[in-house]
C-alpha positions as CSV (number, residue, x, y, z in Angstrom):
1,M,-56.5,18.6,-96.5
2,N,-55.7,19.3,-100.2
3,T,-52.1,18.1,-100.9
4,R,-52.0,18.4,-104.7
5,Y,-48.8,20.4,-104.6
6,L,-47.3,19.0,-101.4
7,A,-47.7,15.3,-102.1
8,F,-45.0,14.9,-104.7
9,F,-42.5,16.6,-102.5
10,F,-42.9,14.4,-99.4
11,S,-40.5,11.3,-99.9
12,A,-36.7,44.3,-101.3
13,I,-38.2,46.2,-100.9
14,L,-35.4,43.6,-100.1
15,F,-33.4,44.4,-97.0
16,Y,-29.9,43.0,-96.7
17,A,-28.1,42.8,-93.4
18,C,-24.9,43.2,-95.5
19,N,-24.2,44.1,-99.2
20,P,-26.2,42.7,-102.1
21,K,-23.7,39.8,-102.6
22,P,-23.6,38.4,-99.1
23,S,-20.2,37.4,-97.6
24,V,-19.5,34.1,-96.0
25,L,-21.6,33.2,-92.9
26,S,-24.0,36.1,-93.6
27,D,-27.7,36.7,-92.8
28,V,-30.0,38.2,-95.4
29,Y,-33.4,39.5,-94.2
30,I,-36.1,39.7,-96.9
31,D,-39.1,41.8,-95.8
32,S,-40.6,42.6,-99.3
33,F,-43.2,39.8,-99.3
34,S,-46.7,40.7,-100.5
35,E,-49.9,38.8,-100.0
36,E,-51.3,40.2,-103.3
37,S,-49.9,40.4,-106.8
38,N,-47.9,43.6,-107.4
39,S,-46.7,42.7,-110.9
40,S,-47.5,40.6,-114.0
41,L,-44.7,38.1,-114.9
42,F,-45.3,38.2,-118.6
43,E,-45.8,42.0,-118.9
44,D,-43.4,43.3,-116.3
45,V,-40.8,40.6,-115.6
46,F,-40.3,38.3,-118.6
47,S,-38.9,39.9,-121.8
48,D,-38.7,36.9,-124.0
49,I,-40.0,33.3,-124.3
50,R,-38.4,30.4,-126.2
51,V,-39.4,26.8,-126.6
52,V,-37.6,23.5,-126.6
53,P,-40.0,20.8,-127.8
54,L,-39.5,17.5,-126.0
55,D,-39.3,14.4,-128.2
56,L,-40.2,11.6,-125.7
57,G,-41.0,8.9,-128.1
58,E,-44.0,6.8,-126.9
59,H,-43.6,8.0,-123.3
60,V,-45.9,10.5,-121.6
61,L,-44.9,12.8,-118.7
62,G,-46.9,12.8,-115.5
63,S,-48.3,15.8,-113.7
64,T,-46.1,18.9,-113.9
65,M,-46.2,19.0,-110.1
66,A,-44.4,15.7,-110.0
67,L,-41.6,16.7,-112.3
68,H,-38.1,17.9,-111.5
69,V,-35.7,19.4,-114.1
70,E,-31.9,19.5,-113.9
71,R,-29.2,20.6,-116.2
72,A,-27.1,17.7,-117.6
73,E,-24.1,17.4,-119.9
74,G,-25.3,18.8,-123.2
75,G,-29.0,18.8,-122.2
76,Y,-31.5,18.2,-119.5
77,L,-32.5,15.6,-116.9
78,I,-36.2,15.2,-116.0
79,T,-37.3,13.1,-112.9
80,D,-41.0,12.1,-113.1
81,R,-42.0,11.1,-109.6
82,Q,-45.5,10.2,-110.7
83,T,-44.5,7.6,-113.3
84,N,-41.2,6.8,-111.6
85,A,-39.3,7.5,-114.7
86,I,-36.1,9.4,-115.7
87,Y,-35.6,11.2,-119.0
88,Y,-32.1,12.2,-120.2
89,L,-32.6,14.7,-123.1
90,D,-30.1,16.5,-125.4
91,Q,-30.1,20.3,-125.9
92,Q,-32.7,20.1,-128.6
93,G,-35.1,18.1,-126.4
94,S,-34.6,14.7,-128.1
95,L,-34.6,11.7,-125.8
96,I,-31.2,10.1,-125.2
97,T,-32.1,7.7,-122.4
98,Y,-35.4,6.6,-120.7
99,L,-35.2,4.8,-117.4
100,S,-38.0,3.2,-115.5
101,K,-36.8,0.5,-113.1
102,V,-39.7,-0.2,-110.8
103,G,-39.2,-3.5,-109.1
104,R,-37.2,-5.4,-106.5
105,G,-34.1,-6.5,-108.4
106,P,-30.7,-4.9,-108.8
107,G,-30.9,-1.3,-109.8
108,E,-34.6,-1.2,-109.3
109,Y,-36.8,0.9,-106.9
110,N,-40.3,1.4,-105.7
111,S,-40.6,5.2,-105.5
112,L,-38.3,7.6,-107.3
113,Q,-37.4,10.9,-105.6
114,Y,-34.7,12.7,-107.6
115,C,-32.1,12.0,-110.3
116,K,-28.9,14.1,-110.7
117,Y,-26.2,14.1,-113.4
118,K,-22.5,13.8,-112.5
119,D,-19.5,12.8,-114.6
120,H,-21.5,11.1,-117.3
121,R,-23.6,9.2,-114.8
122,L,-27.3,9.3,-113.9
123,I,-27.5,9.1,-110.1
124,A,-31.0,8.4,-108.6
125,L,-32.3,8.7,-105.1
126,A,-35.3,6.4,-104.4
127,D,-37.2,4.9,-101.5
128,G,-35.6,7.3,-99.0
129,T,-32.4,5.3,-98.6
130,H,-31.5,3.9,-102.0
131,I,-28.9,5.6,-104.2
132,I,-28.4,4.1,-107.6
133,E,-25.8,5.0,-110.2
134,Y,-26.4,4.3,-113.9
135,T,-24.5,5.0,-117.1
136,E,-25.8,7.6,-119.5
137,K,-27.4,4.7,-121.4
138,G,-29.2,3.5,-118.2
139,E,-27.0,0.5,-117.3
140,L,-26.5,-0.2,-113.6
141,V,-23.1,0.8,-112.3
142,K,-23.6,0.5,-108.5
143,E,-26.1,1.0,-105.8
144,T,-25.9,2.0,-102.1
145,F,-28.4,1.5,-99.3
146,M,-28.1,4.2,-96.6
147,E,-29.0,3.9,-92.9
148,E,-30.7,7.3,-92.8
149,D,-33.7,8.5,-94.8
150,I,-32.6,11.1,-97.3
151,M,-34.8,14.0,-98.6
152,D,-32.4,15.0,-101.4
153,F,-28.8,14.9,-102.4
154,F,-26.4,17.2,-104.3
155,P,-23.2,16.3,-106.3
156,L,-20.4,18.5,-105.1
157,G,-17.2,19.2,-107.0
158,G,-14.6,16.4,-106.9
159,Q,-15.9,13.1,-105.5
160,E,-18.1,14.4,-102.7
161,Y,-21.9,14.6,-102.2
162,A,-24.1,16.5,-99.9
163,L,-27.1,14.7,-98.4
164,F,-30.1,16.5,-96.8
165,L,-31.6,14.2,-94.1
166,Y,-35.2,14.0,-92.9
167,R,-35.9,15.5,-89.5
168,Y,-38.4,12.9,-88.1
169,N,-35.9,10.1,-87.3
170,G,-36.4,10.1,-83.6
171,E,-37.8,12.9,-81.4
172,S,-34.5,13.5,-79.6
173,D,-32.4,13.2,-82.7
174,L,-30.3,16.4,-82.9
175,E,-28.0,15.1,-85.6
176,D,-26.7,17.5,-88.3
177,R,-29.0,17.4,-91.3
178,V,-26.4,18.2,-94.0
179,V,-24.0,15.3,-94.4
180,I,-21.0,15.4,-96.7
181,T,-19.9,12.0,-98.0
182,D,-17.3,10.6,-100.3
183,S,-18.1,9.0,-103.7
184,S,-19.2,5.8,-101.9
185,F,-21.6,7.8,-99.7
186,V,-19.6,7.2,-96.6
187,K,-19.9,10.1,-94.2
188,K,-16.9,12.5,-93.9
189,R,-18.4,15.4,-92.0
190,S,-21.7,17.2,-91.3
191,Y,-23.3,20.5,-90.2
192,L,-26.7,22.2,-89.9
193,P,-28.2,20.8,-86.7
194,M,-32.0,20.8,-86.6
195,T,-34.4,19.4,-84.0
196,Y,-37.1,16.8,-84.7
197,Q,-40.0,17.9,-86.8
198,L,-42.9,15.7,-87.9
199,F,-43.9,17.9,-90.9
200,N,-41.4,17.5,-93.7
201,Y,-43.3,18.3,-96.9
202,G,-41.5,20.3,-99.5
203,S,-37.9,19.8,-98.2
204,Y,-35.3,19.5,-100.9
205,I,-32.0,20.8,-102.4
206,S,-31.7,23.3,-105.2
207,S,-28.4,24.2,-106.9
208,V,-27.1,27.8,-107.1
209,T,-26.6,28.5,-110.7
210,G,-23.2,29.9,-111.5
211,D,-21.7,29.0,-108.1
212,E,-20.3,25.5,-108.5
213,G,-20.6,23.5,-105.3
214,Q,-23.2,25.8,-103.6
215,F,-26.8,24.7,-103.0
216,L,-29.9,25.8,-101.2
217,C,-31.6,23.7,-98.5
218,I,-35.4,24.5,-98.8
219,Q,-38.0,23.6,-96.2
220,Q,-41.6,24.6,-97.0
221,S,-42.4,24.7,-93.3
222,R,-39.8,27.2,-92.3
223,P,-39.2,30.9,-93.3
224,E,-35.5,30.3,-93.4
225,L,-33.5,29.3,-96.5
226,Y,-29.9,28.0,-96.2
227,K,-27.3,28.5,-98.9
228,C,-24.6,26.0,-98.3
229,D,-21.3,24.7,-99.6
230,K,-19.3,21.6,-98.8
231,D,-18.3,22.9,-95.4
232,T,-20.9,25.1,-93.9
233,V,-24.0,27.4,-94.3
234,V,-22.7,30.3,-96.3
235,T,-25.9,32.5,-96.1
236,T,-29.1,32.2,-94.2
237,Y,-32.1,34.0,-95.9
238,H,-34.8,35.0,-93.4
239,Y,-38.2,35.6,-95.0
240,D,-40.8,37.7,-93.3
241,F,-44.2,36.3,-94.3
242,N,-46.1,39.0,-92.3
243,G,-46.6,36.5,-89.4
244,K,-48.3,34.0,-91.6
245,E,-45.6,31.3,-91.8
246,Y,-46.4,27.8,-90.6
247,P,-47.4,28.0,-86.9
248,K,-44.6,27.0,-84.5
249,T,-47.0,25.0,-82.5
250,M,-47.8,22.8,-85.5
251,L,-44.1,22.2,-86.2
252,E,-43.4,21.2,-82.6
253,V,-46.1,18.5,-82.3
254,D,-45.2,14.8,-82.5
255,D,-48.6,13.4,-83.6
256,F,-50.4,13.8,-87.0
257,E,-53.8,14.5,-85.5
258,P,-53.0,17.7,-83.6
259,M,-50.7,18.7,-86.5
260,L,-53.6,18.5,-89.0
261,D,-56.0,20.3,-86.5
262,I,-53.6,23.2,-86.3
263,L,-52.9,23.2,-90.1
264,M,-56.6,23.2,-91.0
265,G,-57.5,25.6,-88.3
266,T,-55.1,28.3,-89.5
267,P,-56.7,30.7,-92.0
268,D,-53.6,31.7,-93.9
269,I,-50.2,30.0,-94.3
270,Y,-47.4,30.9,-96.7
271,G,-44.4,28.6,-97.4
272,L,-41.6,28.2,-99.9
273,V,-42.1,25.4,-102.4
274,N,-39.5,26.2,-105.1
275,V,-36.4,28.4,-104.8
276,F,-33.7,29.1,-107.3
277,E,-30.8,31.4,-107.3
278,N,-28.1,32.6,-109.7
279,Q,-25.7,35.6,-109.7
280,E,-28.5,38.2,-110.2
281,Y,-31.8,36.8,-109.0
282,L,-33.7,34.9,-106.4
283,F,-36.8,33.3,-107.9
284,Q,-39.1,31.6,-105.5
285,A,-42.6,30.0,-105.6
286,V,-44.7,30.5,-102.5
287,C,-47.7,28.3,-101.7
288,H,-50.7,30.0,-100.0
289,L,-52.8,27.6,-97.9
290,V,-56.3,28.6,-96.6
291,D,-57.6,26.5,-93.8
292,G,-55.1,23.8,-94.7
293,E,-56.0,23.7,-98.4
294,E,-53.6,24.9,-101.1
295,K,-55.2,27.8,-103.0
296,R,-52.5,29.9,-104.8
297,I,-48.9,29.9,-105.9
298,G,-47.1,33.2,-105.8
299,Q,-44.1,33.5,-108.1
300,W,-41.7,36.0,-106.6
301,V,-38.6,37.4,-108.3
302,I,-36.0,39.4,-106.4
303,D,-33.3,41.3,-108.3
304,K,-30.3,41.1,-106.0
305,R,-28.5,44.0,-107.8
306,E,-31.3,46.6,-107.5
307,M,-33.0,45.0,-104.4
308,S,-36.4,45.1,-106.2
309,S,-39.1,42.6,-105.6
310,R,-42.1,41.5,-107.7
311,I,-44.7,38.8,-107.2
312,E,-47.7,37.4,-109.0
313,Y,-50.2,34.9,-107.7
314,W,-51.9,32.2,-109.8
315,D,-54.9,30.1,-108.5
316,L,-54.0,26.4,-108.5
317,D,-57.2,25.7,-110.3
318,G,-56.7,28.6,-112.8
319,P,-55.6,28.3,-116.4
320,E,-52.2,29.8,-115.9
321,F,-51.0,27.3,-113.3
322,Q,-52.6,24.4,-115.1
323,F,-50.6,25.3,-118.2
324,F,-47.2,26.4,-116.7
325,G,-47.2,24.4,-113.5
326,P,-44.4,25.2,-110.9
327,P,-41.1,26.8,-112.0
328,Q,-38.5,24.1,-112.6
329,M,-35.2,25.9,-112.9
330,L,-33.3,29.3,-113.2
331,T,-30.5,29.3,-115.7
332,E,-27.3,31.3,-115.9
333,N,-29.0,33.4,-118.6
334,N,-31.7,34.5,-116.2
335,E,-34.3,32.2,-117.8
336,V,-37.1,30.6,-115.6
337,V,-37.9,27.2,-117.0
338,Y,-41.3,25.5,-117.0
339,V,-42.5,22.1,-118.4
340,C,-45.7,22.8,-120.3
341,D,-48.3,20.9,-122.3
342,L,-49.2,22.8,-125.5
343,S,-52.6,21.0,-125.7
344,L,-53.6,23.4,-122.9
345,I,-52.4,26.6,-124.6
346,D,-55.9,27.6,-125.8
347,N,-56.8,28.3,-122.2
348,V,-54.1,30.9,-121.7
349,K,-52.8,32.2,-125.1
350,D,-55.2,35.2,-125.0
351,M,-54.1,36.1,-121.4
352,I,-50.3,35.7,-121.7
353,P,-48.3,37.9,-124.2
354,G,-46.2,35.8,-126.6
355,L,-48.1,32.5,-126.3
356,T,-50.1,33.0,-129.5
357,K,-46.8,33.1,-131.5
358,I,-45.6,30.0,-129.6
359,E,-48.7,28.2,-130.6
360,Q,-48.4,29.1,-134.2
361,E,-44.7,28.1,-134.4
362,N,-45.4,24.7,-132.8
363,K,-48.4,23.6,-134.7
364,G,-48.2,20.1,-136.1
365,R,-45.5,18.8,-133.7
366,V,-45.8,15.2,-132.7
367,T,-45.5,15.9,-128.9
368,D,-47.2,18.6,-126.9
369,A,-44.6,18.5,-124.1
370,V,-42.2,21.4,-124.2
371,L,-39.6,23.2,-122.0
372,L,-40.6,26.9,-121.9
373,F,-37.7,29.3,-121.2
374,C,-38.9,32.8,-119.9
375,T,-36.2,35.4,-119.7
376,I,-36.1,37.8,-116.8
377,G,-35.4,41.4,-117.7
378,E,-34.2,43.1,-120.9
């Protein structure tokens, strides 16, 4: 089983059942999925490209598949799950704080999952149950050890947090999987009941840009996407993958051997691996598995205003994906963000409009790591 894309995430036409801006407690049905490219991102979708060079000092980023990018006060926050490091950068891409606290002492961890920014603090989730709060300079403020394994967390407005729990803690465990806590991570309330599921790759939280306090609960194994707030599921997105979503029999097993047999014996499977939403767009990356091996990533943009849908596939071994990697973020200005290595640009500059100019403008820079902002639309 090839898990290059999955491994780092372990730890329409669009049809609306209501209007294009769903009301509270709504269901949205998306039946515009295509198994083949019907568009070119850089010819039909993106209208502009801009670059923010990253000045990381002596540090080197790990694989793009292991990176997670978040907005932070006046800049960006990058979690590198491969090297277990955190980068806090300003708006120009210059390094403010570098954190790598691997160890067993106070404020240290073994395996970093995510880091979020809240109220001038860097808050990290590590080792499944360890939440660590640092100052912007990387000094330890406090740490909390949780009883339940956590896939991801989301800082809400005020002093609350949303935790997204794993689903394999006991076969008969029907506990709600979204838990709302206070600032000390003490449970206040919960919702979103889900039954036991052994397969948990690719489950995480994504913020909804422009809607403070709303977030998406993504599960690669399921064709449903939950948009939530501090009290409930606001919208459930139902994706129609033409009957090629993860097999129900695979998700219901309780042993790895039969699970892998079903996974590797299924010719085609499609699942969500990255999803971002703002006021105008849904932008999702879809992984295509063939006989259990990851082969392609489809990048799929849905315009919620016009209900249009466009998708382009890249081979995981192809030059496009090797250069761009997975999408990392969707901004309020309709920019899709990638972390790229300019040393690989020769492989794609003649294939992607605009990259030749990017190469010329960035020759001679000390670092090859950049944030690439690609604007959707005009």
